[in-house]
MIDOSE-1310 file (N, C-alpha, C; in nm, 2 decimals, decimal comma, always signed):
residues 268
mlgl	-0,77/-0,68/+12,26/-0,68/-0,66/+12,18/-0,63/-0,79/+12,11; -0,58/-0,78/+11,96/-0,55/-0,89/+11,88/-0,40/-0,91/+11,89; -0,34/-0,83/+11,95/-0,19/-0,82/+11,95/-0,12/-0,82/+11,84; -0,18/-0,72/+11,77/-0,12/-0,67/+11,64/-0,05/-0,54/+11,66
wprw	+0,07/-0,53/+11,59/+0,16/-0,39/+11,61/+0,15/-0,32/+11,48; +0,18/-0,19/+11,49/+0,18/-0,10/+11,37/+0,32/-0,16/+11,28; +0,31/-0,10/+11,16/+0,39/-0,14/+11,07/+0,55/-0,11/+11,10; +0,57/+0,00/+11,18/+0,70/+0,04/+11,19/+0,77/-0,07/+11,28
rlrr	+0,71/-0,12/+11,38/+0,76/-0,22/+11,46/+0,79/-0,34/+11,41; +0,70/-0,37/+11,30/+0,72/-0,49/+11,20/+0,85/-0,48/+11,13; +0,87/-0,36/+11,08/+0,98/-0,32/+10,98/+1,12/-0,36/+11,08; +1,10/-0,28/+11,19/+1,22/-0,31/+11,27/+1,26/-0,45/+11,30
eare	+1,15/-0,54/+11,36/+1,18/-0,66/+11,38/+1,21/-0,75/+11,27; +1,15/-0,71/+11,14/+1,21/-0,79/+11,03/+1,34/-0,76/+10,99; +1,38/-0,64/+11,00/+1,51/-0,62/+10,96/+1,61/-0,69/+11,06; +1,59/-0,69/+11,17/+1,67/-0,76/+11,28/+1,68/-0,92/+11,25
rlrr	+1,55/-0,97/+11,20/+1,57/-1,09/+11,18/+1,66/-1,12/+11,05; +1,64/-1,06/+10,94/+1,72/-1,07/+10,82/+1,88/-1,04/+10,86; +1,90/-0,96/+10,95/+2,04/-0,93/+10,98/+2,11/-1,06/+11,05; +2,01/-1,12/+11,14/+2,05/-1,25/+11,21/+2,08/-1,34/+11,11
qgse	+1,99/-1,36/+11,00/+2,01/-1,45/+10,91/+2,13/-1,43/+10,80; +2,17/-1,31/+10,83/+2,29/-1,27/+10,71/+2,26/-1,24/+10,58; +2,15/-1,17/+10,58/+2,11/-1,13/+10,46/+2,04/-0,98/+10,49; +2,04/-0,89/+10,36/+1,99/-0,76/+10,38/+1,86/-0,75/+10,31
ppdr	+1,77/-0,66/+10,37/+1,65/-0,67/+10,28/+1,65/-0,60/+10,14; +1,57/-0,63/+10,04/+1,58/-0,57/+9,93/+1,54/-0,40/+9,94; +1,46/-0,37/+10,04/+1,44/-0,24/+10,06/+1,48/-0,22/+10,20; +1,57/-0,11/+10,22/+1,62/-0,09/+10,36/+1,51/-0,06/+10,46
rlgt	+1,40/+0,00/+10,42/+1,31/+0,05/+10,50/+1,20/-0,05/+10,52; +1,22/-0,19/+10,46/+1,12/-0,29/+10,45/+0,99/-0,25/+10,44; +0,98/-0,16/+10,33/+0,86/-0,12/+10,28/+0,77/-0,18/+10,18; +0,87/-0,28/+10,12/+0,83/-0,36/+10,00/+0,77/-0,49/+10,06
eaal	+0,68/-0,55/+9,95/+0,64/-0,70/+10,00/+0,75/-0,80/+9,98; +0,84/-0,75/+9,90/+0,96/-0,86/+9,87/+1,04/-0,87/+10,01; +1,06/-0,77/+10,08/+1,12/-0,76/+10,19/+1,06/-0,83/+10,30; +0,92/-0,79/+10,32/+0,86/-0,86/+10,43/+0,83/-1,00/+10,41
aaag	+0,82/-1,03/+10,28/+0,82/-1,18/+10,25/+0,94/-1,24/+10,29; +1,05/-1,21/+10,27/+1,18/-1,25/+10,29/+1,20/-1,26/+10,45; +1,15/-1,17/+10,53/+1,14/-1,18/+10,66/+1,05/-1,27/+10,73; +0,96/-1,33/+10,63/+0,88/-1,43/+10,69/+0,75/-1,36/+10,76
vspv	+0,71/-1,23/+10,71/+0,61/-1,17/+10,76/+0,47/-1,20/+10,67; +0,38/-1,27/+10,72/+0,28/-1,31/+10,67/+0,18/-1,18/+10,61; +0,14/-1,20/+10,48/+0,05/-1,08/+10,44/-0,11/-1,09/+10,46; -0,15/-1,19/+10,53/-0,28/-1,22/+10,54/-0,36/-1,10/+10,59
agav	-0,32/-1,04/+10,71/-0,41/-0,95/+10,78/-0,36/-0,80/+10,74; -0,32/-0,76/+10,63/-0,26/-0,66/+10,59/-0,32/-0,52/+10,62; -0,46/-0,53/+10,63/-0,54/-0,40/+10,65/-0,52/-0,35/+10,79; -0,49/-0,45/+10,88/-0,48/-0,39/+11,01/-0,33/-0,31/+11,05
arre	-0,24/-0,33/+10,98/-0,11/-0,25/+11,01/-0,15/-0,11/+10,93; -0,21/-0,11/+10,82/-0,23/+0,01/+10,76/-0,32/+0,10/+10,85; -0,43/+0,04/+10,90/-0,53/+0,12/+10,97/-0,46/+0,15/+11,10; -0,38/+0,07/+11,17/-0,32/+0,11/+11,30/-0,24/+0,23/+11,28
esrr	-0,15/+0,21/+11,17/-0,05/+0,34/+11,14/-0,13/+0,45/+11,11; -0,26/+0,44/+11,04/-0,32/+0,57/+11,00/-0,38/+0,65/+11,11; -0,40/+0,58/+11,23/-0,42/+0,65/+11,35/-0,33/+0,74/+11,40; -0,20/+0,72/+11,37/-0,10/+0,79/+11,41/-0,03/+0,88/+11,32
rpae	-0,04/+0,87/+11,21/-0,01/+0,95/+11,10/-0,08/+0,93/+10,97; -0,06/+1,04/+10,87/-0,14/+1,02/+10,75/-0,09/+0,88/+10,67; -0,20/+0,83/+10,61/-0,15/+0,72/+10,55/-0,06/+0,72/+10,40; +0,01/+0,63/+10,39/+0,11/+0,62/+10,27/+0,04/+0,57/+10,15
pdmf	+0,09/+0,64/+10,04/+0,02/+0,59/+9,91/+0,07/+0,47/+9,88; +0,06/+0,36/+9,96/+0,13/+0,24/+9,91/+0,04/+0,11/+9,91; -0,01/+0,05/+9,80/-0,09/-0,04/+9,79/-0,07/-0,17/+9,86; +0,06/-0,19/+9,88/+0,11/-0,30/+9,93/+0,10/-0,31/+10,09
aata	+0,10/-0,18/+10,14/+0,09/-0,16/+10,28/-0,01/-0,25/+10,36; -0,13/-0,31/+10,29/-0,23/-0,38/+10,31/-0,18/-0,50/+10,37; -0,06/-0,54/+10,31/-0,01/-0,68/+10,33/+0,12/-0,70/+10,44; +0,13/-0,58/+10,50/+0,26/-0,57/+10,58/+0,22/-0,57/+10,74
tast	+0,17/-0,69/+10,78/+0,14/-0,71/+10,93/+0,17/-0,85/+10,95; +0,14/-0,88/+11,09/+0,17/-1,00/+11,15/+0,07/-1,10/+11,12; +0,07/-1,23/+11,13/-0,04/-1,31/+11,08/-0,13/-1,33/+11,20; -0,26/-1,37/+11,15/-0,38/-1,40/+11,25/-0,43/-1,50/+11,20
ggad	-0,51/-1,56/+11,27/-0,59/-1,69/+11,22/-0,74/-1,68/+11,26; -0,79/-1,79/+11,19/-0,95/-1,81/+11,22/-1,04/-1,70/+11,20; -1,09/-1,68/+11,28/-1,21/-1,56/+11,27/-1,17/-1,42/+11,25; -1,03/-1,41/+11,31/-0,95/-1,26/+11,28/-0,94/-1,26/+11,13
rrsl	-0,86/-1,35/+11,09/-0,82/-1,36/+10,95/-0,94/-1,33/+10,84; -1,05/-1,42/+10,87/-1,16/-1,40/+10,79/-1,22/-1,26/+10,81; -1,24/-1,21/+10,91/-1,29/-1,07/+10,91/-1,21/-0,98/+10,87; -1,07/-0,98/+10,86/-0,98/-0,88/+10,81/-1,00/-0,89/+10,65
ilgm	-1,00/-1,01/+10,60/-1,02/-1,02/+10,44/-1,14/-0,96/+10,42; -1,25/-0,98/+10,50/-1,41/-0,93/+10,45/-1,41/-0,78/+10,47; -1,30/-0,71/+10,54/-1,31/-0,58/+10,53/-1,21/-0,52/+10,42; -1,16/-0,59/+10,34/-1,07/-0,53/+10,22/-1,14/-0,48/+10,11
dwpe	-1,09/-0,38/+10,06/-1,13/-0,30/+9,94/-1,05/-0,38/+9,82; -1,08/-0,37/+9,70/-1,01/-0,43/+9,57/-0,86/-0,43/+9,60; -0,81/-0,30/+9,60/-0,65/-0,32/+9,59/-0,59/-0,41/+9,72; -0,66/-0,39/+9,83/-0,61/-0,46/+9,94/-0,62/-0,61/+9,92
lkac	-0,75/-0,65/+9,86/-0,76/-0,78/+9,84/-0,69/-0,84/+9,75; -0,67/-0,77/+9,62/-0,55/-0,82/+9,52/-0,42/-0,83/+9,58; -0,36/-0,74/+9,65/-0,25/-0,75/+9,70/-0,23/-0,87/+9,81; -0,32/-0,90/+9,89/-0,32/-0,99/+9,98/-0,33/-1,12/+9,91
vahc	-0,40/-1,15/+9,81/-0,41/-1,28/+9,73/-0,28/-1,29/+9,67; -0,22/-1,20/+9,60/-0,10/-1,22/+9,52/+0,03/-1,24/+9,60; +0,02/-1,22/+9,74/+0,13/-1,26/+9,82/+0,10/-1,36/+9,92; -0,02/-1,40/+9,91/-0,07/-1,51/+10,02/+0,01/-1,64/+10,02
tdck	+0,05/-1,68/+10,14/+0,12/-1,81/+10,18/+0,05/-1,90/+10,28; -0,09/-1,88/+10,28/-0,16/-1,95/+10,38/-0,19/-2,10/+10,36; -0,15/-2,15/+10,27/-0,16/-2,29/+10,25/-0,07/-2,35/+10,16; -0,04/-2,47/+10,15/+0,07/-2,53/+10,07/+0,08/-2,52/+9,92
lakt	-0,04/-2,46/+9,88/-0,02/-2,44/+9,72/+0,06/-2,32/+9,70; +0,09/-2,23/+9,78/+0,18/-2,12/+9,75/+0,31/-2,19/+9,73; +0,38/-2,29/+9,77/+0,48/-2,36/+9,73/+0,50/-2,41/+9,59; +0,40/-2,42/+9,54/+0,44/-2,49/+9,40/+0,37/-2,40/+9,29
rtqt	+0,30/-2,29/+9,34/+0,25/-2,21/+9,23/+0,34/-2,13/+9,15; +0,32/-2,07/+9,03/+0,41/-1,98/+8,96/+0,35/-1,84/+9,01; +0,23/-1,82/+9,00/+0,16/-1,70/+9,05/+0,02/-1,74/+9,10; -0,03/-1,64/+9,18/-0,19/-1,65/+9,21/-0,26/-1,62/+9,10
vfgv	-0,39/-1,64/+9,07/-0,49/-1,62/+8,97/-0,62/-1,56/+9,06; -0,61/-1,44/+9,05/-0,72/-1,37/+9,13/-0,87/-1,37/+9,08; -0,86/-1,36/+8,95/-0,98/-1,35/+8,88/-0,99/-1,23/+8,80; -1,09/-1,22/+8,69/-1,09/-1,13/+8,59/-1,22/-1,10/+8,54
gdes	-1,23/-0,96/+8,51/-1,37/-0,93/+8,44/-1,41/-0,80/+8,51; -1,56/-0,77/+8,48/-1,61/-0,65/+8,52/-1,64/-0,65/+8,67; -1,59/-0,58/+8,76/-1,59/-0,60/+8,89/-1,74/-0,53/+8,95; -1,83/-0,52/+8,85/-1,97/-0,47/+8,90/-2,07/-0,57/+8,80
adwl	-2,01/-0,68/+8,79/-2,09/-0,77/+8,67/-2,21/-0,81/+8,72; -2,31/-0,83/+8,67/-2,43/-0,90/+8,69/-2,41/-1,07/+8,69; -2,30/-1,10/+8,62/-2,28/-1,25/+8,59/-2,13/-1,31/+8,67; -2,16/-1,42/+8,72/-2,02/-1,43/+8,81/-2,02/-1,59/+8,79
fvge	-1,91/-1,62/+8,72/-1,89/-1,74/+8,69/-1,76/-1,81/+8,78; -1,79/-1,92/+8,85/-1,68/-1,96/+8,93/-1,64/-2,11/+8,91; -1,50/-2,12/+8,89/-1,46/-2,25/+8,86/-1,39/-2,31/+8,98; -1,31/-2,42/+8,97/-1,25/-2,47/+9,08/-1,13/-2,43/+9,10
gpga	-1,03/-2,43/+9,03/-0,92/-2,37/+9,03/-0,83/-2,36/+8,90; -0,69/-2,28/+8,91/-0,62/-2,27/+8,79/-0,55/-2,39/+8,73; -0,56/-2,40/+8,61/-0,46/-2,51/+8,55/-0,33/-2,45/+8,53; -0,26/-2,51/+8,42/-0,12/-2,51/+8,40/-0,11/-2,37/+8,34
eeda	-0,17/-2,33/+8,23/-0,18/-2,20/+8,16/-0,24/-2,09/+8,24; -0,33/-2,11/+8,30/-0,38/-2,03/+8,42/-0,26/-1,98/+8,51; -0,20/-2,07/+8,56/-0,09/-2,04/+8,65/+0,03/-1,96/+8,58; +0,06/-1,99/+8,46/+0,15/-1,93/+8,39/+0,11/-1,79/+8,36
rgep	+0,00/-1,77/+8,32/-0,04/-1,63/+8,27/-0,13/-1,54/+8,37; -0,16/-1,60/+8,50/-0,22/-1,54/+8,62/-0,36/-1,48/+8,57; -0,45/-1,55/+8,49/-0,56/-1,51/+8,42/-0,66/-1,66/+8,45; -0,76/-1,66/+8,48/-0,86/-1,79/+8,50/-0,91/-1,81/+8,35
fvgq	-0,91/-1,95/+8,35/-0,99/-1,99/+8,21/-0,93/-1,94/+8,08; -0,78/-1,97/+8,06/-0,71/-1,92/+7,94/-0,70/-2,04/+7,85; -0,69/-2,16/+7,90/-0,64/-2,28/+7,82/-0,77/-2,32/+7,72; -0,76/-2,45/+7,68/-0,85/-2,49/+7,61/-0,99/-2,49/+7,66
agrl	-1,00/-2,53/+7,79/-1,14/-2,51/+7,87/-1,17/-2,36/+7,88; -1,07/-2,29/+7,88/-1,13/-2,13/+7,89/-1,16/-2,08/+7,74; -1,13/-2,13/+7,64/-1,17/-2,11/+7,50/-1,31/-2,16/+7,49; -1,35/-2,27/+7,55/-1,47/-2,34/+7,55/-1,56/-2,26/+7,64
ldnm	-1,52/-2,20/+7,75/-1,60/-2,13/+7,83/-1,64/-2,00/+7,74; -1,56/-1,93/+7,69/-1,56/-1,82/+7,59/-1,69/-1,85/+7,49; -1,67/-1,96/+7,43/-1,77/-2,00/+7,33/-1,91/-2,04/+7,40; -1,91/-2,07/+7,52/-2,03/-2,09/+7,61/-2,11/-1,96/+7,62
laai	-2,01/-1,85/+7,68/-2,07/-1,73/+7,71/-2,11/-1,66/+7,58; -2,06/-1,68/+7,45/-2,09/-1,63/+7,33/-2,22/-1,66/+7,31; -2,24/-1,78/+7,32/-2,38/-1,86/+7,28/-2,51/-1,80/+7,36; -2,46/-1,74/+7,48/-2,59/-1,66/+7,53/-2,58/-1,52/+7,54
klkr	-2,49/-1,47/+7,42/-2,46/-1,31/+7,40/-2,40/-1,25/+7,53; -2,30/-1,32/+7,59/-2,21/-1,25/+7,68/-2,07/-1,26/+7,64; -2,00/-1,17/+7,70/-1,85/-1,17/+7,65/-1,75/-1,16/+7,79; -1,65/-1,23/+7,79/-1,54/-1,21/+7,90/-1,52/-1,08/+7,93
genv	-1,54/-1,02/+8,04/-1,49/-0,88/+8,07/-1,60/-0,77/+8,06; -1,73/-0,81/+7,99/-1,84/-0,72/+7,98/-1,95/-0,77/+8,05; -1,98/-0,72/+8,17/-2,10/-0,78/+8,26/-2,07/-0,91/+8,30; -1,96/-0,95/+8,30/-1,92/-1,09/+8,35/-1,79/-1,07/+8,41
yian	-1,79/-1,16/+8,53/-1,67/-1,17/+8,61/-1,64/-1,33/+8,61; -1,51/-1,37/+8,61/-1,46/-1,50/+8,62/-1,37/-1,52/+8,74; -1,40/-1,61/+8,83/-1,32/-1,65/+8,94/-1,29/-1,81/+8,96; -1,22/-1,83/+9,06/-1,21/-1,98/+9,11/-1,23/-1,98/+9,25
vvkc	-1,25/-2,11/+9,30/-1,26/-2,16/+9,44/-1,14/-2,12/+9,52; -1,01/-2,15/+9,44/-0,88/-2,14/+9,50/-0,82/-2,05/+9,41; -0,71/-1,99/+9,46/-0,64/-1,89/+9,37/-0,50/-1,93/+9,33; -0,47/-2,05/+9,36/-0,34/-2,12/+9,32/-0,36/-2,26/+9,23
rppg	-0,28/-2,28/+9,16/-0,30/-2,41/+9,08/-0,25/-2,53/+9,17; -0,36/-2,62/+9,20/-0,32/-2,76/+9,25/-0,22/-2,84/+9,18; -0,11/-2,89/+9,24/-0,01/-2,97/+9,14/-0,09/-3,08/+9,08; -0,04/-3,09/+8,95/-0,08/-3,19/+8,86/-0,23/-3,16/+8,83
nrnp	-0,29/-3,05/+8,86/-0,44/-3,03/+8,82/-0,53/-3,10/+8,89; -0,49/-3,16/+9,01/-0,58/-3,24/+9,11/-0,68/-3,12/+9,15; -0,78/-3,20/+9,23/-0,89/-3,12/+9,27/-0,83/-3,05/+9,41; -0,88/-2,92/+9,45/-0,82/-2,88/+9,56/-0,88/-2,96/+9,68
eaee	-0,79/-2,97/+9,79/-0,82/-3,01/+9,91/-0,90/-2,92/+10,01; -0,96/-2,99/+10,09/-1,07/-2,93/+10,20/-0,99/-2,81/+10,26; -0,88/-2,82/+10,31/-0,81/-2,72/+10,38/-0,76/-2,60/+10,29; -0,72/-2,63/+10,17/-0,69/-2,53/+10,07/-0,82/-2,46/+10,05
merc	-0,93/-2,51/+10,02/-1,05/-2,44/+9,97/-1,08/-2,35/+10,11; -1,08/-2,42/+10,23/-1,09/-2,35/+10,34/-1,03/-2,21/+10,35; -0,91/-2,20/+10,33/-0,80/-2,09/+10,35/-0,85/-1,99/+10,24; -0,87/-2,04/+10,13/-0,92/-1,93/+10,02/-1,06/-1,88/+10,01
epyl	-1,15/-1,95/+10,09/-1,28/-1,93/+10,10/-1,30/-1,76/+10,11; -1,25/-1,70/+10,22/-1,28/-1,56/+10,24/-1,23/-1,49/+10,12; -1,14/-1,51/+10,04/-1,12/-1,44/+9,93/-1,23/-1,42/+9,83; -1,27/-1,55/+9,78/-1,39/-1,56/+9,71/-1,52/-1,50/+9,75
erqi	-1,53/-1,50/+9,90/-1,65/-1,44/+9,95/-1,63/-1,29/+9,94; -1,53/-1,25/+9,96/-1,52/-1,09/+9,95/-1,54/-1,05/+9,82; -1,48/-1,13/+9,74/-1,50/-1,08/+9,57/-1,64/-1,08/+9,55; -1,72/-1,18/+9,58/-1,87/-1,18/+9,56/-1,94/-1,06/+9,64
elir	-1,89/-1,03/+9,75/-1,94/-0,91/+9,84/-1,92/-0,79/+9,74; -1,80/-0,77/+9,69/-1,75/-0,64/+9,64/-1,83/-0,64/+9,48; -1,85/-0,75/+9,41/-1,91/-0,76/+9,28/-2,05/-0,75/+9,31; -2,12/-0,81/+9,39/-2,27/-0,81/+9,40/-2,33/-0,86/+9,28
prli	-2,28/-0,97/+9,22/-2,36/-1,02/+9,11/-2,51/-1,05/+9,14; -2,58/-1,05/+9,02/-2,71/-1,09/+9,03/-2,74/-1,23/+9,03; -2,63/-1,31/+8,95/-2,64/-1,45/+8,94/-2,50/-1,50/+8,94; -2,49/-1,62/+9,00/-2,34/-1,68/+9,02/-2,39/-1,82/+8,94
valg	-2,30/-1,86/+8,85/-2,30/-1,98/+8,77/-2,17/-2,07/+8,84; -2,20/-2,17/+8,90/-2,08/-2,27/+8,93/-2,05/-2,37/+8,84; -1,94/-2,37/+8,80/-1,89/-2,45/+8,69/-1,82/-2,57/+8,76; -1,89/-2,68/+8,76/-1,81/-2,81/+8,79/-1,86/-2,84/+8,93
rvaa	-1,86/-2,97/+8,97/-1,90/-3,02/+9,10/-1,81/-2,96/+9,22; -1,68/-2,95/+9,21/-1,60/-2,89/+9,31/-1,65/-2,74/+9,35; -1,69/-2,65/+9,25/-1,70/-2,52/+9,27/-1,86/-2,52/+9,34; -1,94/-2,60/+9,29/-2,08/-2,63/+9,32/-2,08/-2,67/+9,48
qsll	-2,02/-2,76/+9,51/-2,03/-2,83/+9,63/-1,95/-2,74/+9,73; -1,85/-2,67/+9,70/-1,80/-2,55/+9,78/-1,87/-2,45/+9,81; -1,94/-2,39/+9,71/-2,02/-2,27/+9,74/-2,16/-2,32/+9,80; -2,20/-2,41/+9,77/-2,34/-2,45/+9,85/-2,33/-2,55/+9,97
ktna	-2,19/-2,59/+10,00/-2,16/-2,67/+10,12/-2,27/-2,78/+10,12; -2,24/-2,87/+10,01/-2,32/-2,98/+9,98/-2,22/-3,10/+9,93; -2,28/-3,21/+9,94/-2,21/-3,33/+9,87/-2,28/-3,38/+9,76; -2,40/-3,30/+9,71/-2,47/-3,35/+9,61/-2,39/-3,34/+9,49
tian	-2,45/-3,43/+9,38/-2,39/-3,44/+9,26/-2,46/-3,35/+9,16; -2,35/-3,31/+9,04/-2,43/-3,21/+8,95/-2,55/-3,24/+8,91; -2,58/-3,38/+8,88/-2,72/-3,42/+8,82/-2,83/-3,39/+8,93; -2,82/-3,39/+9,06/-2,90/-3,33/+9,14/-2,92/-3,19/+9,16
lrck	-2,80/-3,11/+9,11/-2,81/-2,97/+9,14/-2,85/-2,89/+9,01; -2,84/-2,94/+8,90/-2,88/-2,88/+8,79/-3,02/-2,84/+8,78; -3,05/-2,74/+8,68/-3,18/-2,71/+8,67/-3,26/-2,64/+8,78; -3,19/-2,61/+8,89/-3,25/-2,56/+9,02/-3,18/-2,41/+9,04
vhry	-3,26/-2,31/+9,10/-3,19/-2,22/+9,15/-3,17/-2,22/+9,30; -3,04/-2,22/+9,32/-2,99/-2,21/+9,47/-2,96/-2,10/+9,51; -2,90/-2,08/+9,65/-2,88/-1,94/+9,70/-2,72/-1,97/+9,77; -2,66/-1,89/+9,72/-2,52/-1,84/+9,81/-2,52/-1,71/+9,87
rgtp	-2,55/-1,71/+10,02/-2,55/-1,60/+10,09/-2,65/-1,50/+10,03; -2,76/-1,55/+9,98/-2,88/-1,46/+9,93/-2,87/-1,45/+9,78; -2,75/-1,48/+9,72/-2,74/-1,45/+9,58/-2,79/-1,56/+9,50; -2,88/-1,56/+9,41/-2,91/-1,68/+9,33/-2,82/-1,76/+9,26
livt	-2,81/-1,89/+9,26/-2,69/-1,96/+9,20/-2,75/-2,07/+9,13; -2,68/-2,10/+9,00/-2,70/-2,23/+8,95/-2,59/-2,31/+8,91; -2,61/-2,43/+8,87/-2,48/-2,52/+8,86/-2,50/-2,58/+8,72; -2,38/-2,60/+8,65/-2,36/-2,65/+8,53/-2,22/-2,74/+8,53
yhpa	-2,19/-2,78/+8,42/-2,06/-2,88/+8,42/-1,94/-2,77/+8,38; -1,83/-2,80/+8,46/-1,71/-2,76/+8,41/-1,67/-2,75/+8,26; -1,61/-2,66/+8,21/-1,55/-2,69/+8,05/-1,48/-2,79/+8,03; -1,37/-2,80/+8,12/-1,29/-2,90/+8,12/-1,35/-3,07/+8,11
yllr	-1,46/-3,07/+8,20/-1,54/-3,20/+8,19/-1,60/-3,21/+8,07; -1,65/-3,11/+8,00/-1,73/-3,11/+7,87/-1,62/-3,14/+7,76; -1,50/-3,12/+7,77/-1,41/-3,15/+7,66/-1,37/-3,31/+7,66; -1,39/-3,37/+7,79/-1,38/-3,50/+7,80/-1,51/-3,57/+7,79
nlpd	-1,63/-3,52/+7,79/-1,74/-3,57/+7,78/-1,84/-3,50/+7,68; -1,82/-3,51/+7,55/-1,90/-3,44/+7,45/-2,05/-3,46/+7,46; -2,10/-3,56/+7,49/-2,25/-3,57/+7,49/-2,30/-3,47/+7,59; -2,25/-3,45/+7,70/-2,32/-3,35/+7,81/-2,29/-3,21/+7,76
kaka	-2,24/-3,19/+7,67/-2,26/-3,03/+7,61/-2,40/-3,01/+7,59; -2,49/-3,08/+7,55/-2,63/-3,07/+7,54/-2,69/-3,02/+7,67; -2,66/-3,07/+7,77/-2,71/-3,07/+7,90/-2,65/-2,92/+7,95; -2,53/-2,89/+7,91/-2,48/-2,77/+7,95/-2,54/-2,65/+7,89
wedl	-2,57/-2,67/+7,77/-2,67/-2,58/+7,68/-2,81/-2,58/+7,75; -2,87/-2,66/+7,80/-2,97/-2,65/+7,87/-2,97/-2,57/+8,01; -2,84/-2,58/+8,06/-2,80/-2,50/+8,18/-2,80/-2,35/+8,15; -2,73/-2,36/+8,02/-2,72/-2,20/+8,01/-2,84/-2,14/+7,97
vfav	-2,93/-2,20/+7,91/-3,07/-2,15/+7,86/-3,15/-2,10/+8,00; -3,14/-2,20/+8,09/-3,20/-2,19/+8,22/-3,13/-2,07/+8,29; -3,00/-2,03/+8,28/-2,93/-1,92/+8,34/-2,99/-1,79/+8,26; -3,01/-1,80/+8,15/-3,07/-1,69/+8,08/-3,19/-1,65/+8,14
etmk	-3,30/-1,74/+8,13/-3,43/-1,74/+8,20/-3,41/-1,69/+8,32; -3,35/-1,73/+8,40/-3,33/-1,70/+8,55/-3,29/-1,55/+8,56; -3,19/-1,49/+8,48/-3,15/-1,38/+8,48/-3,27/-1,28/+8,45; -3,33/-1,33/+8,33/-3,43/-1,23/+8,28/-3,54/-1,21/+8,40
rlta	-3,59/-1,30/+8,49/-3,65/-1,31/+8,60/-3,62/-1,20/+8,71; -3,49/-1,22/+8,72/-3,41/-1,15/+8,82/-3,40/-0,99/+8,79; -3,40/-0,97/+8,67/-3,39/-0,83/+8,63/-3,53/-0,76/+8,57; -3,63/-0,86/+8,58/-3,77/-0,80/+8,53/-3,83/-0,68/+8,62
């Protein structure tokens, strides 16, 4: 037994906790995510509460039910996330408080694009504009990424999915810390399992090292086909880096040509 309880019990306990704190829940039934968050109930393992309750009565048509449960850790947390469907995963990410980035974000940045895309582009984390708008790569670096996609006849949202290693903006646009990437890793892993891309393109050192579990440099990783859990993966520079280092745009173009050639071999 994992020591997890059905949602009705969580509602009662959360209500009592709010009452002791001298506040009332936004929803008297504590069926909304706001009420559960106010009560300190973690959204990490939401699928369990819904599945436990479904054994006792018909499931409710509530997408946020996936986040209404007690917290778990370690392997339990990862296994729960890896069992989620798209709505559960999106709800869980949207209300995640499992690392300190949750305290400084405006909103989470889940990812965007074709959920059955052949191409998956992965960056490191949201910047200020992404944090404000809730979509990855929408700032100046995002415009450059769109131009890179157009150069190889791709377009955002059309057979392309874009995501990041972490779903919340690191303060000051610093690199994500190891613990932050570790807590977010199951979310990206589940996205990749659901998308089932033919090719992953890691944008920048942080994304490449995180996905490949290596300390190798971009220079050593470029122009090679790597594997992420069986899925082919190639590495190129992050668009934000290219904005600061214009001469390396020629190398990035080489990487894009290599990506196209790799995709042709994968689909032949």
